[in-house]
FIDO-561806 format. One record per residue (C-alpha): x, y, z; residue in one letter. Coordinates in steps of 0.02 Angstrom, whole numbers, padded with zeros to 5 digits, always signed. Layout:
# FIDO-561806
XYZA ...
***
This chain:
# FIDO-561806
-01799-00143-02739M -01617-00214-02679Q -01554-00155-02524E -01384-00087-02555L -01242-00086-02402S -01176+00076-02356I -01004+00041-02443R -01126+00015-02607G -01206+00175-02574V -01041+00264-02568R -00968+00167-02706R -01123+00220-02824A -01118+00391-02775L -00916+00401-02812S -00979+00373-02984L -01061+00528-03011T -01003+00703-03006S -01081+00757-02854V -01016+00757-02687P -01122+00624-02609Y -01170+00739-02447P -01243+00857-02568A -01378+00730-02628I -01457+00713-02451F -01435+00891-02387M -01567+01002-02433P -01539+01172-02535P -01441+01303-02417K -01568+01422-02426A -01700+01331-02386A -01613+01272-02241L -01562+01436-02172S -01746+01500-02168A -01811+01347-02064E -01666+01363-01952I -01688+01570-01962A -01899+01516-01904E -01840+01412-01789L -01718+01517-01682I -01862+01662-01684E -01965+01538-01607L -01877+01482-01477F -01822+01664-01453K -01983+01675-01397S -01981+01585-01237I -01844+01659-01163G -01705+01594-01244L -01542+01703-01305T -01493+01705-01494Q -01323+01599-01459S -01448+01465-01356K -01594+01466-01475A -01474+01430-01631A -01390+01305-01529E -01563+01211-01492A -01607+01235-01693A -01457+01118-01736K -01518+00965-01703S -01689+00923-01806P -01747+00811-01694K -01731+00908-01541S -01801+01052-01629A -01942+00974-01694S -01975+00905-01519T -01959+01096-01417L -02059+01160-01556K -02201+01023-01525D -02182+01093-01319I -02177+01249-01377I -02335+01243-01478Q -02431+01103-01355K -02405+01206-01208H -02446+01390-01268G -02270+01438-01202L -02252+01596-01304I -02379+01707-01200E -02329+01635-01025K -02173+01747-01011N -02039+01602-00961L -01893+01654-00872E -01719+01621-00981E -01689+01472-00844K -01837+01399-00873Q -01836+01393-01078A -01650+01322-01046V -01725+01185-00941L -01873+01160-01091L -01722+01153-01231A -01647+01011-01102T -01781+00926-01098L -01822+00919-01290A -01637+00878-01297V -01641+00718-01177Q -01826+00691-01188G -01877+00673-01378A -01906+00487-01324K -02043+00513-01218L -02205+00491-01262G -02326+00650-01262D -02400+00639-01075V -02250+00588-00994E -02143+00728-01076R -02279+00853-01019G -02280+00792-00848Y -02087+00846-00849A -02151+01017-00951V -02256+01055-00791D -02148+01012-00667A -02015+01136-00745I -02168+01290-00768L -02212+01244-00580D -02040+01277-00533G -02028+01094-00458R -01881+01061-00579L -01740+01198-00564K -01585+01115-00639S -01518+01033-00781T -01470+00892-00682D -01659+00872-00614Q -01702+00879-00786V -01610+00755-00826S -01646+00644-00672A -01847+00667-00738A -01826+00599-00912V -01736+00437-00832K -01873+00433-00707Y -01996+00446-00839L -01925+00333-00959E -01924+00204-00805A -02092+00219-00731H -02261+00174-00816P -02414+00289-00791L -02486+00368-00670P -02337+00452-00609I -02318+00443-00408D -02268+00620-00365Q -02187+00589-00213S -02086+00457-00287D -02066+00553-00439F -02002+00725-00338D -01881+00617-00219K -01807+00536-00365S -01770+00710-00436C -01718+00809-00296G -01892+00921-00295V -01890+01030-00137G -01729+00989-00075F -01646+01114+00055T -01470+01109+00127I -01395+01237+00217T -01214+01301+00201P -01164+01227+00377A -01247+01044+00330D -01148+01059+00162I -00981+01088+00276A -01033+00953+00376A -01043+00837+00232Q -00890+00887+00154V -00774+00884+00326S -00870+00700+00355S -00806+00643+00168Y -00626+00716+00164I -00604+00612+00324S -00700+00440+00268S -00618+00462+00093A -00428+00487+00192A -00406+00647+00069V -00235+00718+00093S -00203+00888+00006G -00247+01007-00163W -00207+00865-00300A -00376+00775-00231N -00464+00956-00248L -00568+00878-00417G -00604+00697-00366A -00679+00746-00188V -00778+00876-00277I -00825+00753-00400G -00865+00620-00261G -00978+00730-00165L -01076+00789-00302K -01121+00606-00339N -01155+00567-00168S -01348+00553-00105P -01334+00688+00032E -01273+00798-00105L -01355+00738-00262R -01437+00906-00281W -01362+01041-00195A -01297+01183-00288N -01128+01133-00372P -01069+01311-00352L -01095+01305-00139E -01011+01121-00144V -00854+01181-00232K -00843+01332-00118N -00863+01243+00040A -00738+01089-00020V -00612+01234-00056E -00637+01321+00097T -00626+01146+00192A -00448+01109+00089F -00375+01285+00147T -00416+01245+00333E -00349+01066+00320R -00200+01090+00188F -00159+01267+00187G -00189+01384+00038T -00163+01306-00149K -00007+01416-00175E +00071+01344-00008T +00035+01182-00062A +00105+01216-00259K +00275+01271-00170S +00279+01107-00061K +00265+00999-00223G +00422+01092-00280K +00531+01012-00144E +00621+00843-00145P +00502+00720-00104K +00590+00621+00047K +00443+00565+00135E +00254+00510+00106P +00142+00603+00024A +00021+00597+00182S +00074+00765+00292K -00073+00854+00297P -00080+01023+00405A -00230+01014+00484Q -00364+01031+00624K -00477+00908+00609S -00472+00744+00724E -00552+00631+00586G -00448+00520+00459S -00313+00596+00353N -00243+00449+00243A -00192+00498+00067T -00343+00493-00054A -00245+00400-00184S -00189+00261-00082T -00367+00256-00010S -00455+00247-00186R -00309+00106-00228S -00359+00018-00053V -00566+00004-00109F -00538+00009-00301T -00400-00125-00318E -00323-00281-00253G -00445-00368-00112F -00563-00253-00102L -00567-00191-00281G -00628-00370-00334H -00775-00407-00217L -00949-00439-00285H -01064-00302-00340K -01235-00277-00257V -01339-00426-00280G -01222-00547-00362E -01206-00638-00210N -01288-00837-00284P -01455-00862-00162Q -01519-01047-00151I -01702-00974-00212H -01728-00825-00342P -01837-00719-00234H -01711-00689-00093L -01581-00595-00215R -01752-00487-00266E -01812-00447-00089A -01615-00413-00039H -01585-00288-00191V -01764-00204-00149K -01720-00191+00032A -01553-00126+00022T -01576+00006-00146G -01438-00073-00225G -01321+00019-00093L -01179-00071-00023V -01213-00123+00186H -01075-00183+00283T -01061-00192+00478R -00910-00187+00621F -00989-00340+00737P -00867-00327+00893P -00898-00409+01047E -00930-00292+01188P -00819-00410+01312N -00631-00282+01312G -00570-00135+01227F -00521-00134+01053L -00340-00136+00991H -00239-00071+00848I -00291-00246+00756G -00471-00165+00756H -00433-00001+00664S -00410-00118+00505K -00588-00182+00532A -00660-00024+00555I -00567+00044+00404F -00595-00092+00297V -00789-00103+00337N -00852+00082+00376F -00724+00148+00229G -00777+00023+00096Y -00966+00074+00119A -00913+00260+00111A -00823+00231-00048H -00972+00161-00122H -01092+00279-00049N -01159+00123+00063G -01207+00108+00233R -01119+00021+00384C -01191-00048+00535Y -01100-00055+00723L -01180-00206+00799R -01123-00268+00958F -01100-00450+00964D -01194-00461+01145D -01224-00653+01151T -01112-00681+01311N -01196-00593+01443P -01053-00676+01572E -00908-00557+01502A -00990-00395+01443E -00998-00233+01515E -01080-00059+01508A -00885+00028+01489R -00847-00087+01345Y -01012-00026+01236F -00977+00145+01262E -00772+00157+01223S -00809+00050+01054I -00928+00178+00995L -00812+00313+01075E -00667+00240+00959S -00758+00205+00794V -00805+00385+00811R -00659+00441+00855W -00569+00367+00708L -00687+00467+00610G -00808+00339+00566F -01011+00375+00605E -01115+00190+00602P -01287+00207+00487W -01369+00114+00635K -01311+00058+00804I -01378-00110+00829T -01361-00288+00935Y -01378-00467+00908S -01488-00455+01078S -01610-00359+00949D -01637-00537+00868Y -01645-00643+00989F -01834-00674+00967D -01802-00713+00784Q -01652-00816+00814L -01752-00916+00937H -01882-00960+00805E -01761-00998+00677L -01668-01134+00797A -01850-01194+00817V -01862-01217+00634D -01687-01295+00625L -01754-01427+00715I -01913-01449+00626K -01807-01459+00468R -01717-01596+00568D -01567-01481+00538K -01528-01461+00726G -01539-01571+00895Y -01528-01540+01065I -01358-01653+01130C -01313-01688+01324H -01145-01726+01276C -00985-01683+01395T -00859-01550+01323A -00749-01719+01345E -00868-01819+01243E -00896-01710+01115I -00698-01688+01085F -00696-01882+01088A -00816-01900+00959N -00732-01778+00853R -00570-01896+00869G -00491-01850+01022G -00302-01841+01052E -00274-01961+00913E -00374-01886+00786R -00459-02041+00746G -00619-02067+00670P -00763-01964+00702R -00929-02035+00755K -01096-01953+00783A -01163-01895+00962C -01289-02030+01033A -01419-01908+01023H -01401-01840+00830R -01522-01955+00783S -01671-01911+00914R -01844-01884+00851P -01875-01702+00787I -02017-01693+00919S -01917-01741+01063E -01789-01604+01015S -01918-01479+01017L -01962-01533+01176E -01789-01531+01258E -01760-01346+01183F -01907-01305+01251E -01825-01359+01423K -01678-01272+01415M -01768-01100+01366R -01866-01130+01528T -01728-01168+01633G -01738-01331+01663H -01566-01371+01630Y -01434-01298+01691K -01259-01242+01593P -01173-01382+01526G -01328-01493+01529E -01401-01479+01378A -01350-01386+01215I -01441-01374+01012L -01317-01425+00898R -01329-01391+00706M -01345-01573+00628K -01199-01523+00492Q -01072-01644+00402D -00986-01759+00517L -00891-01801+00355E -00824-01637+00295S -00642-01616+00310G -00685-01426+00394N -00680-01462+00571T -00816-01308+00579M -00936-01437+00482M -00942-01556+00643W -01098-01498+00714D -01064-01352+00790L -01167-01293+00948V -01302-01162+00906A -01365-01116+01095Y -01341-01161+01244R -01377-01139+01434V -01312-00984+01527L -01373-00918+01695N -01330-00712+01661A -01465-00595+01667P -01411-00492+01506H -01403-00314+01499H -01547-00269+01376R -01678-00420+01403T -01612-00443+01574H -01676-00610+01637D -01794-00657+01495K -01666-00784+01419W -01609-00961+01503K -01502-01005+01334I -01405-00886+01235Y -01366-00914+01035P -01167-00935+00982T -01079-00835+00861Y -01084-00987+00742D -01264-00978+00749F -01286-00788+00770T -01185-00692+00651H -01227-00748+00480C -01403-00743+00522L -01385-00555+00600C -01298-00524+00423D -01446-00598+00336S -01572-00486+00439F -01490-00340+00404E -01460-00364+00230N -01259-00362+00225I -01198-00350+00054T -01037-00377+00101H -00971-00481+00258S -00796-00441+00273L -00699-00518+00409C -00521-00583+00440T -00445-00745+00361T -00451-00846+00539E -00637-00845+00485F -00606-00926+00319I -00655-01105+00376A -00809-01048+00452S -00875-00982+00292R -00940-01137+00246E -01039-01158+00398S -01093-00964+00375Y -01163-01023+00203E -01231-01208+00287W -01355-01115+00411L -01417-00977+00292C -01463-01104+00148D -01522-01236+00279A -01652-01109+00358L -01691-01038+00183E -01630-00861+00206V -01542-00725+00121Y -01358-00764+00120K -01233-00636+00132P -01066-00668+00045K -00906-00708+00158Q -00745-00620+00110S -00587-00635+00214E -00431-00512+00213Y -00291-00515+00325G -00277-00464+00507R -00160-00317+00564L -00046-00385+00704N +00090-00264+00784L +00253-00371+00837T +00333-00301+00993G +00169-00302+01112T +00034-00389+01147I -00149-00374+01114M -00252-00524+01191S -00376-00447+01313K -00318-00602+01426R -00161-00530+01460K -00194-00357+01452I -00308-00375+01598L -00144-00490+01679Q -00051-00332+01651L -00172-00205+01738V -00216-00317+01869K -00036-00367+01916E +00018-00159+01895G +00130-00188+01757H +00020-00054+01668V -00081+00097+01738L -00263+00019+01673D -00311-00040+01486W -00257+00155+01438D -00083+00149+01487D +00001+00240+01352P +00113+00070+01320R -00023-00013+01267L -00100-00049+01085Y -00265-00041+01141T -00367+00130+01051L -00409+00197+01216I -00212+00192+01233A -00157+00262+01071L -00291+00390+01122R -00232+00433+01273R -00043+00429+01220R -00109+00574+01089G -00075+00482+00920V -00210+00578+00801P -00330+00453+00729P -00303+00523+00577G -00114+00442+00588A -00197+00279+00617I -00313+00264+00466I -00169+00354+00368S -00059+00177+00429F -00193+00049+00393V -00225+00134+00226S -00045+00135+00173G -00026-00053+00219L -00162-00095+00077G -00290-00247+00116I -00237-00412+00055S -00275-00601+00111T -00113-00572+00174A -00078-00537+00365A +00012-00392+00422S +00142-00401+00545N +00216-00240+00566I +00368-00181+00702Q +00293-00040+00812T +00414+00061+00746I +00371+00060+00605R +00185+00117+00664F +00268+00241+00762E +00360+00310+00600Q +00211+00325+00519A +00142+00428+00673V +00299+00544+00665R +00285+00574+00490Q +00086+00615+00531Y +00132+00743+00649L +00285+00814+00533E +00171+00914+00453G +00023+00957+00567S +00087+00985+00715A +00129+01167+00786P +00299+01169+00860R +00334+01271+01031L +00495+01313+01141L +00520+01182+01260M +00668+01107+01386V +00651+00950+01490L +00785+00989+01602K +00792+01176+01621P +00962+01248+01680L +00963+01444+01712K +01055+01578+01607V +01078+01736+01661T +01130+01861+01512I +01240+01985+01597E +01240+02113+01478N +01042+02146+01481L +00981+02258+01603P +00830+02189+01735E +00700+02251+01665D +00752+02210+01485Y +00610+02129+01380L +00573+02100+01193F +00432+02001+01125W +00468+01892+00985L +00327+01825+00854E +00377+01656+00790K +00286+01530+00654P +00214+01394+00739L +00282+01300+00585H +00411+01338+00486P +00328+01276+00320K +00152+01276+00370V +00112+01461+00393P -00076+01424+00421E -00057+01362+00589L +00002+01538+00643G +00105+01624+00755T +00145+01635+00938S +00248+01773+01047K +00361+01735+01178V +00462+01853+01286P +00663+01865+01275F +00723+01937+01443T +00877+01943+01552R +00841+01765+01630T +00809+01622+01499I +00833+01420+01533Y +00893+01314+01413I +00901+01128+01413D +01039+01063+01533A +01111+00923+01395D +01132+01079+01277D +01276+01131+01405F +01449+01042+01467R +01596+01081+01530L +01729+01006+01439E +01723+01041+01267D +01777+00940+01096S +01791+00974+00901P +01645+00877+00894D +01533+00965+01005Y +01442+01114+00932F +01335+01167+01084R +01376+01287+01248L +01505+01258+01336A +01619+01391+01445P +01671+01516+01319G +01588+01449+01182K +01456+01534+01072T +01268+01464+01013V +01134+01523+00934G +00945+01523+01017L +00820+01464+00917F +00709+01617+00830Q +00800+01741+00938A +00892+01885+00877P +01075+01849+00927H +01175+01710+00996P +01248+01704+01162I +01418+01652+01240T +01455+01577+01416C +01563+01679+01494T +01549+01574+01687S +01460+01475+01786Y +01394+01408+01962K +01394+01269+02039T +01312+01163+02182D +01440+01180+02335P +01392+01010+02390V +01351+00919+02221T +01449+01008+02100G +01322+01019+01996Q +01306+01145+01880V +01153+01239+01925T +01171+01427+01823E +01273+01490+01675L +01318+01672+01654I +01317+01710+01485C +01329+01865+01371R +01215+01919+01239L +01309+01946+01055E +01206+02097+00992N +01362+02197+00953E +01537+02167+00850G +01584+02031+00734P +01481+01896+00857A +01325+01980+00825A +01334+01948+00619T +01431+01785+00623K +01333+01641+00614K +01324+01508+00738P +01364+01322+00705K +01215+01257+00832A +01056+01329+00901F +00976+01270+01048I +00815+01280+01123Q +00758+01406+01280W +00624+01464+01353V +00617+01653+01459A +00581+01708+01620E +00443+01832+01620H +00309+01834+01775A +00196+01948+01720P +00147+01841+01555S +00169+01671+01649G +00314+01624+01561S +00370+01487+01555P +00225+01366+01575V +00288+01245+01699R +00245+01068+01656V +00207+00963+01818D +00243+00778+01729E +00302+00744+01564T +00305+00550+01531R +00407+00472+01428I +00362+00322+01351F +00484+00163+01313H +00406-00014+01213Q +00335-00106+01368L +00425-00277+01315F +00592-00310+01265K +00583-00404+01121S +00463-00434+00973D +00392-00583+01024N +00343-00570+01204P +00228-00724+01178A +00388-00817+01175A +00466-00785+01332A +00483-00923+01486V +00400-00940+01602P +00258-00813+01498D +00255-00644+01421F +00299-00557+01585T +00449-00608+01591A +00497-00491+01419D +00431-00355+01509I +00547-00199+01509N +00576-00138+01682P +00632+00021+01615H +00482+00079+01495S +00432+00238+01583L +00512+00394+01628D +00434+00525+01720I +00507+00707+01702I +00457+00858+01820K +00476+01043+01804G +00513+01042+01620A +00471+01209+01547L +00368+01262+01395V +00340+01428+01300E +00193+01524+01358V +00118+01525+01177G +00049+01345+01235F -00101+01405+01310W -00166+01513+01171Q -00117+01333+01053L -00225+01225+01191A -00360+01338+01188K -00364+01359+01027K -00350+01144+00984A -00473+01111+01113Y -00613+01247+01054N -00580+01185+00860D -00599+00999+00926A -00757+01044+01020K -00832+01122+00863K -00806+01007+00758E -00857+00870+00875S -01034+00962+00883K -01075+00972+00693A -01008+00777+00679R -01136+00744+00810T -01280+00831+00767E -01270+00780+00582K -01239+00578+00655A -01392+00605+00749L -01489+00665+00619K -01453+00553+00507E -01486+00404+00632T -01671+00476+00648A -01681+00481+00459E -01635+00305+00428A -01740+00214+00587S -01888+00330+00506A -01862+00276+00325S -01750+00116+00321S -01837-00020+00243P -01713-00125+00352I -01802-00156+00493E -01717-00199+00678T -01794-00239+00835A -01805-00123+00990S -01804-00137+01167H -01891-00037+01309E -01771+00055+01432N -01637+00051+01277D -01470+00087+01341D -01396+00101+01158T -01233+00206+01204P -01283+00392+01133K -01176+00481+01012A -01126+00643+01116T -00994+00762+01068S -00900+00740+01218E -00838+00571+01150Q -00745+00660+01013L -00654+00793+01130V -00514+00763+01241G -00364+00848+01315L -00249+00731+01201E -00300+00845+01055C -00194+00976+01106I -00045+00916+01028R +00132+00995+00992F +00308+00968+00936Q +00427+01028+01096G +00557+01114+00982L +00692+00981+00955R +00653+00866+01097V +00491+00748+01031A +00303+00755+00993Y +00185+00781+01145F -00001+00778+01204A -00091+00835+01353V -00143+00691+01466D -00311+00669+01530R -00257+00673+01721E -00221+00866+01681S -00335+01008+01731K -00325+01160+01625L -00464+01284+01691G -00436+01417+01544C -00482+01302+01431L -00674+01298+01496N -00685+01498+01495E -00746+01612+01352P -00632+01665+01225D -00620+01828+01260S -00528+01779+01425V -00346+01769+01410E -00294+01597+01432P -00147+01566+01570D -00128+01450+01730R -00260+01452+01848R -00242+01402+02036E -00267+01222+02051G -00214+01191+01864D -00096+01029+01829K -00015+01002+01663L +00039+00806+01613V +00116+00764+01457L +00140+00620+01360N +00256+00587+01240R +00176+00537+01070I +00332+00490+00991V +00516+00534+00971S +00570+00641+00839L +00673+00484+00777K +00667+00308+00816E +00677+00282+00998D +00871+00258+01038S +00815+00242+01232G +00695+00083+01183K +00763-00076+01281A +00891-00186+01167A 
***
C-alpha cells in the first residue's frame, strides 16, 4: 500500500465530511470509562483525585504506571501519597526503561532510598546509562541516596557561594538559588531549606527586600555594587561576575576535554580523572608577598572554577630554595583566603620532584634533552649575542644519550657545582620564538629545600616544572597573563615530547596600577632603606598592606571584576582603585561621630550635670546596621577646622556670633565668645549657647558640624592614640622613570600622624560586634575548608605526593580575623580601620561584659580612603 505524507493524509481527510481528529479518536464514552478506571486504580495506591486524573491523561505513562502497580502488587502496600507521586513520576520519565531497570527504581522508591522527584529523575538517567548489574553504591551516590546536610552546612555553602559568585543584592536572588541548587554540594538538599538560607543570608548582607526596593527607586548615580554587609568575603556585582565568566575572554574558553592531545587515550584519561569538572590552579612563587596584581589572577583562577562548580588548586611553585621563606607560604594562603577563596587542594611543585626527575631522564632517553657545560656568556653568544646574529648549537647538543644520562646523574649526586652543568631541552634553534632555544630544564643549587631538605642537589626550572605539574594535576584551563604567550609553545612542546596529558594555556591581560611599584626587589629596597614601615605598610599595594590599611577584600574583588577580563593589560590609576574602595564602603561602613583635631566647646546655658542620650543610626540608608547611643552634655568637642575667627559670606561653619547645627543633635549652637592661649594666641575653647528656645530653635541652620561629648561615666569620647593619614607614596604616575632611580620620586609627605582624635563612645559596641562577626564567619569557613580538604584528599582520583613532616600552611580561622575588620566612616572625615598595632582588651571578653577602654589599651586608626579624591596627595 502506498504511504501518504502527512500533507497527503490531511488533504484526503479534508474531502470527507468528518473532521479528521475524530477518525483517530475512540468514542467519547469509551474513552471516559477507560480513564475513569485508571483514575480509580491510581487512587488506590495513594494518589489524590487530581493527581490520579493527571497521571491518566497520557496513554503511554498511564500504561506504564498501571504495569508498575500490577507487577509489584502496590494496591495492598498502603503507600504514602509521596511514594505514589514518585511512582507516577517514574512512569512518566522511565517509560523507556526495561522491566528490570524500572523494577530496580520501584524498589528504591518503596524502600525509601529515593525520596524526591529530583532523585527519581536522576535514577532514570542513571539506569538508562548503566547496564546491568547495577552498582548500588554508585547508584546511591549518583542519586543522592542517604544525603544529609545540616542547616549550618547549608548556611556555610550559601555564604561561600555568594562570595565566590560576587553577588550584590536582592536582584540576584533567583540566580543564586538556581546556582546553589545545581551545585554539587547542595544538589540533593531540601530546596525550601536552601531558599530560606539564601533569603536569610541576603537579609544579613543587603538588608530587607523592602529596603532594597526602596533603594532601587532612587536615582542611580553610583555603581550597583554598594552592599551593606558583615562578611569579609568578596562582594562584586553578580551581573558583572556572570558576564566576566560567561562572555569575552573567559566565556570563549574551551570546554573540559576539548583541548587536543597527541594521543586519544590521554584525553580519555584526563576526562575520567577530572570527572568533566573544570580544574584550575593559582601557582605563586613563595619568594615574596602577593600584590594587587595577583588579586586578578586569584579572581580569575578561583572564580572561573567556582563559576563552573569546579576546583582550584593553590600550588606553590617552590623550585628555587634560595629565595623561598616560610613567611611567604603562610602569607600567600592568608591572602587567598582573605579575598574569599578556598583552595580545593594545597600542593607544591616539590610534591612532584621524583616524577619530574624521572621525566627529565626520559627526556634525555628520547634524545630531547642534553647536559650542557656552557657558561651563561657562551649560551648568550650562541643565541646571537648583542648583535642578534645567527644562532648556533651548543657544542654539547650532539653528545650521546648515554653520556648525557651519566652527566645528569653526576649533577644529581653533587659532582658539579652551580653553573658547571645544566640540563637543556633540545628544542628548535631555528624558531623565531626565543622560548624554543633549548631552555634550561634542571640546574645545580647547593641549597636545602624547606620540604625535601638535602635530598636534592638539582632543581627543575619553571619552564620544565610548570607545564608538567599542570599535567600531573589534570588542569583543564592553564590561565596566565599575556607575558607568558611566548612560553606557550615551549609548554606544549615539552608535554608532547614526553607524551603526557597537555593542558591548554590561555593568556589574559595583567593588572597594573600606576603611581606605585609592585616589584618585589624594589619594595624590598624601600623596606631596607626605611622609606616604608615594612611589606605591609599601608602606602604599598601588596595585599597584606591593603589589608592592614583596612581595604575590604570584597572591594578588591569588586574592583577586579568590574574591570573585566580580556587579553589587554589593565593599567589603572591608583585614584581609580581608591574610588572603587570608596564606593564599596559607602554602602557598607557604619558611621560614627569623629573629630580629628578637637576644640573644646562649653555650652553655657546647660547645667554642669546635664545629660541627654541620643540614639542615632549607624547609617542613614542602611537601618540594618543598627544604632548607637551617644551622650550630649554641657561640654562637647568639635573639629578645630570647623571654627574660625573671621567670618565671610561663603563660610557656613562656626564663627563668633554665628549659629551652626550639630549632626543628629536636637538643637543648634551659637558661639558667644572664645578663649585663647596667652602665649600662642591660639583658640583653646569656645563658649556657646544651645538654641533650644525661641525662633533660633526652629530655624534650620545652613551648616551642620560633627561633635563628640565629654561624659566620663560612659567613657565618652573615645581617645585615639594615633590616626594615620596615608597619601600617595610617589609623586608621579610612573616612579620607575625617575632619575637616578624610583626612590627619587618618593613623596616626602606621604604620612601624617595625628594624636588625640576623638570618636563617639559607640565605637566600642561597633568594634566588638565587627570583630565577633568576623570570628564567627572565619570559624565556619575554616571548618568547611578543612572538611572539604579532607574529603578531597580521601576521594579525589587525582593523586598528589606527600612528604613526612609536611609543613603545609594550615587553614586557620585566625588568618581571616584581624583588627582591620573594624571599619567605619568618621562622619565628614574619612573611612578608617583599626591598625594591627592596636590593643583592645574588650574584644576578647565575654559578650555579657560591656565593651569599654581597658588599662593598657592602645587605639591606632588607619585612613582607608578619604571621602573624596585626596586633595592632599602629592602634585
